[in-house]
Steps between C-alpha positions, in 0.01 A plus 500: 500500500600135488782301342486218248599164647690404185682812370487702826389814312257744660139451384157638600350316797203335324685393185408156368779472240841665544545764228879443502542122477144376436480293823136397556417524870172307464662206320712392795487151640222446753583332831412136533249395766640428844583139568531310827281368777405849621311554171337157492138406555590372848635844592181662373298256710707586810436871435129427491513287817705768676257773398201299623675415828594864553143612429360244746756596765418870454127428530537282811741739672279796412199323652697407814617861531145635477367243749782582744430872465126456561568268796733760652233769475239290684739337751786735588619285797803357325567809292876455458465139382224596256697797364800272447282246317344778293838642397637153422195420287526836324867447418428147378214630286720770345780252430262252340346775289845619390592141415182468291585820312848366424356173369252684279763739363740215420221306329406811300864564406536139390184525288625826342835344408329200341278726288804699383677179396193369318461830311867491398467143371212605273720745306 
């Protein structure tokens, strides 16, 4: 069970109009789009630049990690140094990949919010 926001009476959970006071839950005011520099075109461009930079960093660090691993297999003389380079490259690759995922999720969240606001303006 749920409660009406206006009369505070108990109502069924999926009720659209309160049977007690007639409050219409679908006719409430929609939120206005977010304002500020973080929602500007420049911020969207920085998200894109950050995502591309993270993807490039992940690719380069992944390649360096593979090359270091292959070099260690064929030349195990400086094994400790190569293992350290491999682990450092692997950590850098994982961090760059995680950073790319964050950029992509934020960009997707931003796009979803904009589509919600544009749908609400059409009503």
